[in-house]
C-alpha positions as CSV (number, residue, x, y, z in Angstrom):
1,M,151.6,203.6,67.1
2,N,152.9,201.5,70.0
3,Y,151.3,201.3,73.4
4,I,153.7,200.3,76.1
5,G,152.8,198.9,79.6
6,I,155.5,198.9,82.3
7,D,154.9,197.1,85.5
8,I,157.7,197.6,88.0
9,G,157.2,195.1,90.8
10,S,159.2,194.5,94.0
11,T,161.4,191.9,92.4
12,A,160.8,192.0,88.6
13,A,159.9,194.7,86.1
14,K,157.7,193.6,83.2
15,T,157.3,195.5,79.9
16,V,154.8,194.8,77.1
17,V,154.6,196.5,73.7
18,F,151.2,196.4,72.1
19,D,151.0,197.6,68.5
20,G,147.2,198.0,68.5
21,E,146.5,194.5,67.3
22,K,148.9,192.1,69.1
23,V,151.7,191.9,71.6
24,A,154.7,192.9,69.6
25,A,157.3,192.5,72.3
26,S,157.7,191.7,76.0
27,F,160.6,191.4,78.4
28,I,161.5,191.1,82.1
29,L,164.3,192.8,84.0
30,P,165.1,192.4,87.7
31,T,163.9,195.5,89.7
32,G,167.1,195.7,91.8
33,W,167.4,198.2,94.6
34,S,166.3,201.3,92.6
35,S,163.0,201.5,90.6
36,K,164.3,204.7,89.0
37,E,167.4,202.9,87.6
38,T,165.2,200.0,86.5
39,A,162.9,202.5,84.6
40,A,166.1,203.9,82.9
41,R,167.2,200.4,81.9
42,I,163.8,199.7,80.4
43,K,164.0,202.9,78.4
44,T,167.4,201.9,77.1
45,R,166.1,198.5,76.1
46,L,163.2,200.0,74.3
47,D,165.4,202.6,72.5
48,G,167.7,199.7,71.4
49,S,164.7,198.1,69.7
50,G,163.8,201.3,67.9
51,I,161.0,202.4,70.2
52,D,161.5,206.0,71.3
53,V,159.3,206.5,74.4
54,G,159.6,210.3,73.9
55,S,157.8,210.1,70.5
56,D,154.2,210.9,70.0
57,Q,154.0,207.5,68.2
58,N,154.6,205.7,71.5
59,K,152.4,206.0,74.6
60,V,153.4,204.6,78.0
61,I,151.4,203.7,81.0
62,A,153.2,202.6,84.2
63,T,151.9,200.5,87.1
64,G,153.2,198.5,90.0
65,Y,155.3,199.1,93.0
66,G,157.7,201.5,91.2
67,R,155.3,203.2,88.8
68,I,156.1,206.7,90.0
69,S,159.7,206.1,89.0
70,V,158.8,205.9,85.3
71,D,159.3,209.6,84.6
72,Y,158.7,209.2,80.9
73,A,155.2,207.6,81.4
74,D,152.2,209.4,79.9
75,K,150.1,208.1,82.8
76,V,150.4,206.0,85.9
77,L,147.6,203.6,87.0
78,T,147.1,201.3,90.0
79,E,148.1,197.6,90.0
80,I,144.5,196.5,90.5
81,T,143.2,198.4,87.4
82,C,146.0,197.0,85.2
83,H,146.0,193.5,86.5
84,G,142.3,193.3,86.1
85,K,142.5,194.5,82.5
86,G,145.4,192.2,81.6
87,G,144.1,189.1,83.3
88,A,140.6,189.4,81.8
89,A,142.2,189.9,78.3
90,L,144.2,186.7,78.7
91,M,141.0,184.8,79.6
92,A,138.9,186.7,77.1
93,E,136.0,186.8,79.5
94,D,134.9,187.7,83.0
95,C,137.0,185.8,85.6
96,L,138.6,185.6,88.9
97,I,142.3,186.7,88.8
98,I,144.7,185.4,91.4
99,D,147.9,187.4,91.1
100,V,150.7,186.1,93.4
101,G,153.5,188.6,93.3
102,G,156.8,189.1,95.1
103,Q,155.4,191.2,98.0
104,D,151.6,190.7,97.8
105,T,148.8,188.6,96.6
106,K,145.8,190.2,94.8
107,I,142.4,188.6,94.2
108,I,140.5,190.4,91.5
109,T,137.0,189.8,90.2
110,V,136.2,191.1,86.7
111,E,132.6,191.4,85.7
112,K,131.4,192.9,82.4
113,G,135.0,193.7,81.5
114,T,135.7,195.9,84.6
115,V,137.1,195.3,88.1
116,A,134.1,194.6,90.4
117,R,135.8,193.6,93.6
118,F,139.3,192.9,94.9
119,L,141.2,191.7,98.0
120,M,144.9,191.9,99.0
121,N,146.8,190.0,101.6
122,D,148.0,191.8,104.7
123,K,151.5,193.1,105.1
124,C,153.1,189.7,105.4
125,S,155.2,187.7,102.9
126,A,153.8,184.4,104.1
127,G,151.3,184.0,101.1
128,T,153.6,185.4,98.4
129,G,156.5,184.6,96.1
130,K,158.9,186.1,98.6
131,F,158.1,183.4,101.1
132,I,159.0,180.7,98.6
133,E,162.2,182.6,97.7
134,I,163.3,182.9,101.3
135,M,162.6,179.2,102.0
136,A,164.4,178.1,98.8
137,N,167.4,180.1,99.9
138,R,167.3,178.4,103.3
139,M,167.3,175.0,101.6
140,G,170.1,175.9,99.3
141,V,168.1,175.6,96.0
142,D,166.6,178.0,93.6
143,I,162.9,178.4,93.1
144,D,162.6,176.1,90.1
145,E,164.5,173.4,92.0
146,L,162.2,173.9,95.0
147,F,159.1,173.2,92.8
148,T,160.8,170.1,91.3
149,L,161.4,168.8,94.7
150,A,157.9,169.6,95.9
151,E,156.3,167.6,93.0
152,A,158.1,164.5,94.3
153,G,157.3,165.0,98.0
154,T,154.4,164.7,100.5
155,P,153.7,168.0,102.2
156,I,154.9,168.4,105.8
157,P,152.6,170.9,107.6
158,I,154.0,174.3,108.2
159,S,151.8,175.9,110.8
160,S,153.4,179.3,111.4
161,M,151.6,182.3,109.8
162,C,154.8,184.4,110.1
163,T,157.7,184.0,107.6
164,V,160.3,184.2,110.4
165,F,158.7,181.5,112.5
166,A,158.0,179.4,109.4
167,E,161.7,179.5,108.6
168,S,162.4,178.2,112.0
169,E,160.0,175.3,111.4
170,V,161.8,174.5,108.2
171,I,165.2,174.6,110.0
172,S,163.8,172.2,112.6
173,Q,162.6,169.8,109.9
174,I,166.0,169.9,108.2
175,G,167.6,169.1,111.5
176,A,165.2,166.3,112.1
177,G,166.3,164.6,108.9
178,K,163.1,165.1,107.0
179,S,163.5,164.7,103.2
180,K,164.0,167.8,101.0
181,E,161.1,166.7,98.8
182,D,158.7,166.6,101.7
183,I,159.9,169.9,103.2
184,A,159.6,171.6,99.7
185,A,156.1,170.2,99.3
186,G,155.2,171.7,102.7
187,I,156.5,175.1,101.7
188,V,154.6,175.2,98.5
189,E,151.4,173.9,100.2
190,S,151.7,176.6,102.9
191,V,151.6,179.4,100.2
192,V,148.8,177.6,98.3
193,S,146.7,177.3,101.5
194,R,147.1,181.0,102.3
195,V,146.3,182.1,98.7
196,A,143.2,179.8,98.6
197,L,142.0,181.1,101.9
198,L,142.1,184.7,100.5
199,A,140.4,183.6,97.3
200,S,137.6,181.8,99.2
201,R,136.6,185.1,100.8
202,H,135.7,186.4,97.4
203,D,132.5,185.7,95.4
204,S,133.8,185.0,92.0
205,P,133.0,183.9,88.4
206,D,133.5,180.2,87.5
207,K,136.6,180.9,85.5
208,C,139.9,181.5,87.3
209,I,143.4,182.5,86.1
210,L,146.7,182.5,87.9
211,T,149.0,185.5,87.1
212,G,152.1,186.9,88.6
213,G,155.5,185.3,89.1
214,L,154.2,182.0,90.3
215,S,152.1,181.5,87.2
216,I,155.1,180.2,85.4
217,N,155.1,177.1,87.7
218,P,152.3,174.7,86.6
219,Y,152.7,172.7,89.8
220,F,151.6,175.7,91.8
221,A,148.5,176.1,89.7
222,V,147.7,172.4,90.0
223,R,147.9,172.5,93.8
224,L,145.9,175.7,94.0
225,A,143.2,174.2,91.7
226,K,143.0,171.2,94.1
227,K,142.6,173.4,97.1
228,L,140.0,175.6,95.5
229,G,138.1,172.7,94.0
230,Q,138.0,174.3,90.5
231,E,140.3,174.6,87.5
232,V,142.9,177.3,87.6
233,F,144.1,178.4,84.1
234,I,147.6,179.6,83.3
235,H,148.8,181.5,80.3
236,E,152.3,182.1,78.8
237,L,151.8,185.8,79.3
238,G,150.4,185.4,82.8
239,I,153.5,186.9,84.4
240,Y,153.0,190.0,82.2
241,A,149.3,190.6,83.2
242,G,149.9,193.9,84.8
243,A,152.1,195.3,82.0
244,L,149.7,193.9,79.4
245,G,146.8,195.6,81.1
246,A,148.7,198.9,81.2
247,A,149.5,198.6,77.5
248,L,145.8,197.8,76.6
249,L,144.6,200.7,78.7
250,A,147.1,202.9,76.9
251,A,145.5,201.8,73.6
252,D,142.1,202.6,75.0
253,K,143.1,206.0,76.1
254,F,145.3,207.2,73.3
255,K,144.2,205.3,70.2
């Protein structure tokens, strides 16, 4: 029996296959413009690996921005529920989960194995991965290059709370001849500050884990830990936290 978690986010779709004992497979696809087409591509990928989602031997739970587009799912669940389950499983204990995604940031406290409290940012990309993507494009680099530059720079303050105005600030700094490294460091620090501010509003356990797309950048975790004044853990499956939680919840429900 396989338990499959599918997390279709605004920019990337994550899939985890849990065989009841371990993660047997995982993969990421770009979401693109249509979540329904993305769900179809995921099904094709699973079929190609010998996993028939229509079989009684395979159970699917979908979550994320495009969860309702997964028409072959046995159940759909909210992002908070799945990210809470997945993040806590990665830490193997109660913890604070900071999930920085493409369009939102979620702060989730897990106590006694269940979600106790959560917060989300407002409808603005300033404290999300989308902000970094937009700024990287403006600077003519990709996201990985932006983080490499940031590590070598000294942050230049970016005061605007709005992505549009912040982009104007970056353009002005470029025009003023400021170094790419310092501008990149300022961009990363801007997101770190907004995420830390949201997390600080949340009473939380001592343990903290970073999940979501930015969890694959250790430098972001380092800066966030400094801002929070506590260690922030990362995990190789951190980007899959929502899909992992969905797969584990499928096992709980259908095993």
